[in-house]
C-alpha positions as CSV (number, residue, x, y, z in Angstrom):
1,M,0.0,0.0,0.0
2,S,1.5,3.4,-1.0
3,Y,2.1,6.2,1.4
4,L,-0.6,8.3,-0.2
5,T,-3.2,5.5,0.1
6,V,-2.3,4.9,3.7
7,A,-2.3,8.5,4.6
8,K,-5.7,9.0,3.0
9,Q,-7.3,6.1,5.0
10,Y,-5.6,6.9,8.4
11,P,-2.8,9.3,9.2
12,I,0.7,7.9,9.5
13,G,1.5,7.4,13.2
14,S,-2.2,7.3,14.3
15,N,-3.5,4.6,16.5
16,S,-5.4,3.1,13.6
17,W,-2.3,3.1,11.4
18,F,-0.3,1.2,14.0
19,L,-3.0,-1.4,14.5
20,K,-3.5,-2.0,10.8
21,E,-0.1,-1.5,9.2
22,T,2.5,-3.0,11.6
23,R,3.6,-6.6,10.6
24,G,6.3,-8.7,12.3
25,K,9.3,-10.0,10.5
26,T,9.8,-13.5,11.9
27,I,7.1,-16.0,13.2
28,F,8.2,-15.0,16.7
29,D,7.7,-11.3,15.9
30,I,4.4,-12.0,14.3
31,L,3.1,-14.0,17.3
32,I,4.2,-11.3,19.8
33,L,2.7,-8.5,17.8
34,G,-0.5,-10.4,17.2
35,A,-0.8,-11.2,20.9
36,L,-0.3,-7.5,21.8
37,K,-3.0,-6.4,19.3
38,I,-5.4,-9.0,20.6
39,F,-4.8,-8.0,24.3
40,Y,-5.2,-4.3,23.5
41,L,-8.4,-4.7,21.4
42,G,-9.7,-7.2,24.0
43,S,-9.2,-4.6,26.7
44,R,-11.0,-2.0,24.7
45,G,-13.9,-4.4,24.1
46,L,-14.1,-5.4,27.8
47,L,-14.1,-1.9,29.0
48,K,-16.8,-1.0,26.4
49,I,-19.0,-3.6,28.0
50,I,-18.3,-2.5,31.6
51,L,-18.2,1.3,31.1
52,G,-20.0,1.9,27.8
53,K,-18.3,3.3,24.7
54,K,-18.3,7.0,25.7
55,R,-16.9,6.5,29.2
56,R,-14.3,4.0,27.9
57,D,-13.1,6.5,25.2
58,K,-13.0,9.3,27.7
59,L,-10.9,7.1,30.0
60,F,-8.5,6.2,27.2
61,V,-8.0,9.8,26.3
62,E,-7.5,11.0,29.9
63,K,-5.0,8.2,30.6
64,G,-3.3,8.6,27.2
65,F,-3.8,4.9,26.6
66,N,-3.3,4.1,22.9
67,F,-1.9,1.2,20.9
68,K,1.2,3.0,19.9
69,D,2.4,3.7,23.4
70,F,1.1,0.3,24.6
71,L,3.2,-1.3,21.9
72,Y,6.4,0.5,22.8
73,R,5.9,0.0,26.6
74,S,5.2,-3.7,26.1
75,I,8.2,-4.4,23.8
76,E,10.4,-2.5,26.3
77,I,9.1,-4.6,29.3
78,L,9.7,-7.8,27.3
79,G,13.2,-6.6,26.5
80,L,12.7,-6.9,22.7
81,D,13.3,-3.3,21.6
82,D,16.8,-4.2,20.4
83,S,15.8,-7.2,18.4
84,M,12.2,-7.2,17.2
85,L,11.6,-6.1,13.7
86,L,8.6,-4.9,11.7
87,V,8.5,-5.2,7.9
88,F,6.7,-2.9,5.5
89,S,6.0,-3.2,1.8
90,I,5.9,-0.4,-0.8
91,P,4.3,-2.0,-3.9
92,Q,4.5,1.3,-5.8
93,Y,8.3,0.9,-6.1
94,D,8.6,-2.8,-5.4
95,Y,10.6,-2.9,-2.3
96,K,10.4,-3.7,1.4
97,F,12.0,-2.3,4.5
98,Y,12.4,-3.0,8.2
99,S,11.7,-1.0,11.3
100,R,12.7,-1.5,14.9
101,I,10.3,-1.0,17.8
102,T,12.5,1.3,19.9
103,R,12.6,4.7,21.5
104,K,16.3,4.5,22.3
105,V,17.6,5.9,19.0
106,N,16.8,9.3,17.4
107,N,14.6,9.1,14.3
108,F,13.9,5.4,14.9
109,L,10.3,5.7,15.8
110,I,8.2,3.5,13.6
111,N,6.3,6.2,11.9
112,D,9.5,8.3,11.4
113,M,11.1,5.3,9.7
114,Y,8.1,4.7,7.6
115,N,8.0,8.3,6.5
116,S,11.8,8.2,5.7
117,M,11.5,5.1,3.6
118,S,8.2,5.7,1.8
119,Y,7.2,9.3,1.9
120,Y,9.2,11.6,-0.3
121,K,7.9,14.2,-2.7
122,E,7.1,12.5,-6.0
123,E,8.6,15.4,-7.9
124,I,12.0,14.5,-6.4
125,I,11.7,10.8,-6.8
126,K,10.7,11.2,-10.5
127,R,13.8,13.3,-11.2
128,F,16.1,10.8,-9.5
129,C,16.7,8.7,-12.6
130,P,19.9,6.7,-12.8
131,Q,20.1,4.6,-15.9
132,E,21.1,1.0,-16.6
133,D,24.8,0.3,-15.8
134,D,25.3,3.7,-14.0
135,V,27.4,4.1,-10.9
136,V,25.6,5.8,-8.1
137,V,26.9,7.1,-4.8
138,D,24.4,7.6,-1.9
139,I,26.1,9.8,0.8
140,G,24.0,9.8,4.0
141,A,22.1,6.7,2.9
142,A,20.2,6.4,6.2
143,F,17.9,3.4,6.0
144,G,18.4,3.0,2.2
145,L,15.5,4.6,0.3
146,Y,17.7,6.1,-2.5
147,T,20.1,3.1,-2.3
148,I,17.2,0.7,-3.1
149,L,15.7,2.9,-5.8
150,A,19.1,3.4,-7.4
151,S,19.9,-0.4,-7.2
152,K,16.8,-1.3,-9.1
153,K,17.4,1.3,-11.8
154,V,21.1,0.6,-12.6
155,G,20.6,-3.2,-12.9
156,L,23.1,-6.0,-12.4
157,K,25.9,-4.3,-14.3
158,G,25.5,-1.1,-12.4
159,K,26.9,-0.2,-9.0
160,V,25.7,1.6,-5.9
161,I,28.0,2.8,-3.1
162,A,25.8,3.5,-0.1
163,I,27.6,5.5,2.7
164,E,26.1,5.9,6.1
165,P,28.1,7.0,9.2
166,Q,25.6,6.4,12.0
167,K,26.0,2.9,13.5
168,D,22.3,2.0,14.0
169,S,21.3,3.5,10.7
170,F,24.1,1.5,8.9
171,E,22.9,-1.7,10.5
172,M,19.3,-1.0,9.3
173,L,20.7,-0.1,5.8
174,N,22.4,-3.4,5.6
175,R,19.3,-5.2,6.7
176,N,17.2,-3.5,4.0
177,V,19.8,-4.2,1.3
178,A,19.7,-7.9,2.2
179,L,15.9,-7.9,2.5
180,N,15.6,-6.6,-1.1
181,K,18.4,-8.9,-2.4
182,L,20.4,-6.1,-3.8
183,N,23.6,-7.6,-5.2
184,N,24.9,-4.5,-6.8
185,V,25.3,-2.4,-3.6
186,T,28.4,-1.8,-1.5
187,T,27.7,-0.3,1.9
188,L,30.3,1.7,3.8
189,N,30.1,2.9,7.4
190,Q,32.0,6.2,6.9
191,V,31.9,9.9,7.5
192,I,32.5,11.9,4.3
193,Y,34.2,15.3,4.7
194,S,36.5,17.8,3.0
195,E,39.7,16.2,4.3
196,E,41.1,13.2,6.0
197,T,40.6,14.0,9.7
198,T,38.6,13.1,12.8
199,V,35.2,14.7,13.5
200,N,32.4,14.5,16.1
201,L,29.3,12.6,14.8
202,Y,26.4,13.9,16.9
203,S,23.5,11.7,17.8
204,N,21.1,13.8,15.6
205,Y,23.3,12.7,12.6
206,T,25.2,15.9,11.9
207,I,28.9,16.6,12.2
208,I,28.3,20.3,12.3
209,R,28.3,21.4,16.0
210,E,26.1,24.4,15.2
211,R,23.4,22.0,14.0
212,A,23.7,19.6,16.9
213,G,21.2,21.7,19.0
214,K,20.5,20.0,22.3
215,Y,22.7,17.0,21.3
216,K,26.0,18.9,21.6
217,E,27.2,16.5,24.4
218,E,26.0,13.3,22.6
219,F,28.6,12.4,20.0
220,V,31.2,9.9,19.0
221,E,34.6,10.8,17.6
222,T,35.2,9.1,14.3
223,N,37.5,9.2,11.3
224,A,36.4,11.1,8.2
225,S,37.5,10.6,4.6
226,T,37.0,12.5,1.4
227,L,34.8,11.1,-1.3
228,D,37.7,11.2,-3.8
229,H,39.8,9.0,-1.5
230,L,37.0,6.6,-0.8
231,L,36.1,6.1,-4.5
232,Q,39.8,5.7,-5.4
233,Q,40.1,3.0,-2.7
234,N,37.1,1.2,-4.3
235,G,38.4,1.5,-7.9
236,I,35.9,4.0,-9.1
237,A,37.1,6.7,-11.5
238,E,33.8,8.2,-12.7
239,V,30.2,8.3,-11.3
240,N,26.8,9.1,-12.9
241,W,24.8,10.1,-9.8
242,I,25.7,11.4,-6.3
243,K,23.0,11.9,-3.7
244,I,24.0,13.9,-0.6
245,D,22.0,14.3,2.6
246,V,24.4,15.0,5.4
247,E,22.6,17.4,7.8
248,G,24.5,20.6,7.0
249,A,27.9,19.2,5.8
250,E,27.0,19.2,2.1
251,Y,29.6,21.9,1.2
252,E,32.3,20.0,3.1
253,V,31.5,16.8,1.2
254,L,31.7,18.6,-2.1
255,K,35.0,20.1,-1.3
256,G,36.4,16.6,-0.9
257,A,35.0,15.5,-4.2
258,T,36.9,17.8,-6.6
259,N,38.6,14.9,-8.5
260,I,35.4,12.9,-9.2
261,L,33.4,16.1,-10.1
262,S,36.2,17.0,-12.6
263,K,36.6,13.5,-14.2
264,S,32.9,12.5,-14.4
265,K,31.6,13.6,-17.8
266,D,28.0,12.4,-17.3
267,I,27.1,13.3,-13.7
268,D,24.0,14.4,-11.8
269,L,23.8,15.4,-8.2
270,L,20.8,15.4,-5.9
271,I,21.6,17.4,-2.8
272,E,19.5,18.2,0.3
273,V,20.9,21.5,1.3
274,H,20.6,22.2,5.0
275,G,20.9,25.8,6.2
276,F,20.3,29.1,4.5
277,D,24.0,30.1,4.6
278,N,25.0,26.9,2.7
279,Y,22.9,27.4,-0.4
280,K,24.9,30.2,-2.2
281,P,28.4,28.7,-1.6
282,I,27.2,25.3,-2.7
283,V,25.7,26.6,-5.9
284,E,28.8,28.7,-6.7
285,F,31.0,25.8,-6.1
286,L,29.0,23.5,-8.4
287,K,29.0,26.2,-11.1
288,S,32.8,26.1,-11.1
289,Y,32.6,22.5,-12.2
290,D,30.1,23.3,-15.0
291,L,27.2,21.9,-13.0
292,E,23.9,23.7,-13.6
293,I,20.7,23.6,-11.4
294,E,18.0,21.7,-13.2
295,F,15.5,21.5,-10.4
296,E,15.1,22.9,-6.9
297,T,12.3,22.8,-4.3
298,G,11.9,24.5,-0.9
299,N,10.8,27.8,0.4
300,E,12.0,30.7,2.5
301,E,10.3,29.4,5.6
302,V,12.4,26.2,5.9
303,D,16.2,26.0,6.2
304,W,16.6,23.2,3.7
305,K,15.9,22.6,0.0
306,H,16.5,19.9,-2.6
307,I,18.5,20.7,-5.7
308,I,19.3,18.6,-8.7
309,V,22.3,19.7,-10.7
310,R,23.6,18.3,-14.0
311,K,26.7,18.6,-16.2
312,P,25.5,19.6,-19.7
313,H,26.1,17.0,-22.3
């Protein structure tokens, strides 16, 4: 079921959505999830008989008792929030993805993960169009949306390099690559930067301290590499697509990709630009490599926008 169909029937993250759309991965996961749904619905039914529908609904609202919170609390009590997996299908693009049931990791709530892996503006997805046999680099691959889409487009002779620095996201990326049986994908757990150095990777996925917000004290120190160096290590001299989503470090990534930008004759970039101050220097930098903006979306009220740039043929 597509995102738009689901959202029309019941909003993503609503109690109805959790009850209807969550599916376990393994038989064990399916049984646990099924038992929790039965218990929750049985409790609602029993209280309806005892209290009546209006009094029951009022009690549930006052106590904040809904299936979403019940699910998280139950999984935490059972000690399964590090292991239990849900699986979702996106027939529109013919892929599946996993979700953990955990509140321990930023951006890992089930509805957040669903949105990340299924809801993206169609106008952007339609313009992300690698061709058969292309080489695609996905920087900031997260859970693997663009990695999966690219893998299916480039075919068996094509290649996708998926780069994700955050440990939990990298683990989920690998799970999703395996789930979709993508044999043309190489995943790398790496920070990409403008030079070979060490950086702080904050728990909200940025390496830019000014964008860390309340997470300034939550970070791990990790080694960073340039895109040029990483591609050279993997024997790649030219690429056809680069997608960049790195929470404010887009310009730094580009400054470490001068060799590949110069040598790649047929190249497109999809960049999620974070921060008003980043847009102009990024655009000017790209122009110096004969890359022209073909598409952009965003507005003055948000501090990010998507741009697609292309080297004229």
